[in-house]
Every structure is written in structure tokens, then in C-alpha cells.
N, C-alpha and C positions, 0 to 999 in steps of 0.2 A: 659578656655577654654578646649576646646574638640581635644583632638588630631586627626590626619589625616586619617583613616584608611591605616594599612599596603597593597599595594598591593598584587595581588596572582601573583604566577609562570608566570602564562598566562598574566599577566597584565604588570607584569614586562618586560618580551620577548617583549610583543607589545610594550612595551613602548620606548624601546630600538631600535626598529628596526626605530621606527621613529624617532626616537635623530639621530641616524645614517644616515636616508634619506634625515633629513635638512642640516646633517655636508656636507653627500656629495655635495648636492645642490651650499653652501655656495662656495664648494672650486670649482664646475663649473662656478661660478659664478668669483672666484676669478684668477683664471685661465684666464678668456677671459679678463678680467680687464689688467691683468698685458701684454698682449701682444696688448692693443688698449691705455691703459693709462699710460704716462712716471707718471705721481702722485703717481698713486698706485705702478708702479712699485720700486719707492723711499720709499714710505711707508711701502711696505714691508721689504727694506734692513734697513728702520730707525726700524722697529720692532723687528729685527733679532738682532741690535746693542741693545737695549736697553735691551732683554731679553736674554742678553748673562750676564754670571752673575760668580763673584770672590767664593762665598761660597757655591753654589751648583751646578746641571746641567743643561745647557741653553735646552731651548725650539727648540725642534730639527723643521728644517728649512721646515717640512709641517705645523707643528705646528704654526710658525710663519706666515707664508702665510692664513694661518686660524684666527689665530686674528688679522689680520694685518684685513682684510675684513669685519672680526665684531667691531673691537675698532681697527683703524689704526692711536691714539694715547696714543696706550696700552704702558705702560712704565715696571710695574709690576705684574707679574700674578700669583695667587694663588688657589688652592682651595680653597672653604668654612674650610673644618677642619685647613689647615694650616694657612688663615686669624686667624684663632680664637687664635692660638698657639701663633700669633705674636699679640694679644690682639686688634684685629678687626674683624669686620664680616659687610654680603653683605650689603650693605642700602637697609632700604628698597623700597621696588618697581623696586630696579633694577633685571636685567636678564642675567642669565648666559653666558657666553661665553664658544661656544664650541671645545674643540680639541681635539683629537685623543690620547687616554694612553689603552695602553696595557692590556689586558688581559693573564694572570695568573694563569694556572694550575697545579696543583700538575705532579712532575710525578713519570714514572715505578715506579723509586727504593725510589723514596721519599713516596712514596705509600704502600710498600710495608716494609718500615721502620716503617712507622705509623701503620703499622698493627701488628709488629712482639713486637712493644710495648706500644700495648694496646693504639695505639690510641695519643697518650702523648705525646706534640713535645714541647720542653725544651724553655723558651722563653729568644732566646740569640740576638732578634732582627732581624731586617728589611734583614740585609747580609742572613743573618744562613736560614731565610725565604727562599729568593730568590736563594738561591742555591737547593733546593726542590722543585722549580720552574719553569717554562718556557711560552715562551712568546706566544700561538696561536692563536691572533688576539689583530685587536683592536677593541675599542668600541668610540661610541664620550661621554667624559666626561666634565660634568660642568669645570668653572671654572670662578673667577673674578677678571678683572686689578684694583688696588690701590684708582683707580678714582670712582669704586663703592661701595667701604667701608667706613665705618665709625670708630668710634672708636680711639683706641690709637694712642697715632705721632709716626709714623714712618719711619724711614731713611734704607733704601733699602743700604746694602751693598756698596761702590765701591771700585774703581781700577782707576781712571782716572787719565793720569798720561798728564804732561805738555807737550807742544810743545816744551818746552825747554829739558826738562828729552828725547824727544825719538830724541831730534834734538842728543841729548849727545851717543846717542843707535849708530843712525844712522853713526853721525861723528866719532865717540870713543873721544870725544875733549868736558870739559865742558863748556865752551863759546859759546854760541848762535850768528849767525848776528846778530847786529846792528837793521837790519830792524826786526820786529815784520813778516812785510809781506813776509818778505827774506825766514826767519825761518819754516812757515808756510809752503810755495812753495816747498822751500827744503825736509818736509817730507811727502807732498805728493805723490813728486814724487818719492821719496824711496817706500812708499806705494804701487804706481801705477808698480815701476818695479817691488818687489817683487810679485805682482801677476799675473807680467807678464812671471816668472817666474814658476811659479804653473800651469796656466793655458796654455796649449797647444791648437794648430790648432786641432788637434786629437778630442782632448774634443767641439769641439764649432768649426763643419767645416761647417755653412751659413758665409757668406759674412758679415763683423761686427761684428758675436757674439760673436769670441774673446776678440776685444774692446771692448767692450758691458759689458761684463761678469768684464773681469780685472777692469775696472772705477767702477765697480757695488763692488768691492770685496777692491776695495781700499777705498770706500768712507765708506762700513762696520766696514772695518778696522780704521779708521782716529774716525768714530764714539764711538767704545768701549774706544778709546785711550785718547780721550777728547781731539781733533784735529780740528781744522777747518776743513769740507772735501769738495774732490771737486762731481763734479755730484755723481749720480748714472745713468746710461744711460742704458734705456730699449734694449731687445736683439730685433734682428730684424726675429721672428718667428711668425708674424700673416699668422692666413690663411696655415700655415706647419702639415699636416696629415702625423700620425704615426702609424704603428700595435699596439705599446704601451699602455697599461692600461691608464700612465699619461700622457699629453703631451709635446713636446719639452720643453718648457718654465718651468715646472716642472725642469727638470734634473738642467736647468741651472742657476736658481733660486739657490737650493741649494748645488751649483759648488760655487754661487758667495757667498753667504755667510759663508758656512766652509772652503771658502780661504782668506774671509776676517778676523773671528775668528783664523784662524790659524796663520795669518801674527799679529793681536793684542798678541794672544800669545805669538809669536816667541818676538814680543818688550819688552814685560811686562817682560818675564822672563831673558832677557839679560840685563834690568834697574835695577831688583832685583839684579842679580848679582853684577851690577856696585854700588849698594849702599852698598850692602857688604863689596867688595874690599874698599869702600872709609870706610865704619867705622873701618873695621880693620885695616885701617892704610896704 
């Protein structure tokens, strides 16, 4: 089987521009759907919760929007190279999802250092390499959801808590209410109040916007923690035009996702400390 010929620099630039244009079109459609469809808004919040990881960096809120628009049931997204490291590979006929990936260029200091040592770089890993590089922009990069791959069995790392464990953190008590529904309600109420404290009316000035973002942040936190969530509420931002490049619904989604993730991290950290204290006796 003959190999596909390598692209020239001009062809590579043209392909990159095409992919970027297609991803920008995906984002435009997504922003339109986020202010018109409660179902799609909820899909974005669900995707953000699914792509919150205990073992590596989370996908950015912007990329969660992009992924939700292309694969609304995505649960675990990696590049083809990272999937191969995990023993899996893109399935035949699968089409990659496009997300924004950073373009990293070497800084002036790094170039001077490279020139001084004859251009030789010590193989000290990504951390050392990133110190000599800075993000100069973003391009459209390909990734695949686990549903688009074949290969070895793969269980993504998870750190989900039970409603009882979350309750223990919230109430400071080991015994949860006898009725499971009562426990779920108490947890959801706590998550909602935690989001209410973090999102201010100044951040969400449109009538009803703050309440929608708070509910959505609590929804994200509950999904991350493994607790039955309350509803994710679409913010009332349809038809609003500003001078910003991104529509107001972008910042609204970012705020809801980041707030939900922050609350979940706080609860998880508190639960881990509680377990450590129990083990220590």
C-alpha cells in the first residue's frame, strides 16, 4: 500500500485555513443553538462535565462547546496519538472532531539559547520544552471520542462520589438522610447555593441570566460528582448583540462550566481530606 504523499507548505497552510474555517462555522452554529435550544445548552453542560478529568487537564469550555456541537454524547476525547498510547485507534470511516489547539512558538530567549548551544535541545520532556515556547494563536486540531475508536478495552479514570459522600462533606455528618430523595435534594440545594455565591448579578446582568447560570453550574457540578442533577437552564440571551467578537452566550457558558468545575473540585478535595482523617483515626 503506497503512502499518501506529504503536503507542501502551501498545501498545509491551505488545509489549516480550511479546517479553521470549518471549526469557526461549527462555533457559529453552536452559539446560535445555545440561545435557541434548551436541549443543546444542556448537551454543552453535560459534555463539559464528561470532559472534566481527575488525571489530566480538562477540555476548555470553548472546546466543550465545539465538541458538543459535533458529538453531543462525547464522554472521553483524545488525539489519535494519545488513543494509540492507550491501545486504541480511530475506527475505520470515523471522522475526527475539531477543537481549538494552541500554536506554540519558541520565544526569543529560547532561540538565543538554541543558537548558543548549536541548536541542541536536551530531552527533558514537555515541561522543559513548554518553558521555551509561548502560545501565539490557535488552530483547528483533530480529536476522537472513545465511541469513534476501536482497540483494547479502556476505562477512563474516574473520581465520582456517592450522594452520601457529598452529603457527608456538606452536612459534616456520616449518616445521610434515610430517604435517598431527601439526600439528593439536599445535595442539589447545596450545589445551587454554592454557585449562587460564586456568580454575581454584575457578571450576569440580564434578567434571569444569573439564575440560569447558577442552575447550570450546579448541574455541571452534580454530574462531575456523580450526583443526580437538577436541570440546566438556558440563559435568556437570544437576540442580544454586543461589540465583542464572541456572543454573550459564550461568556455565560464559560462561567457556568468553570463555576461548576470549581464547586466539584472543592467538594472532592473536602471529601478526600475527610477520608484521610478517618484513616488517620
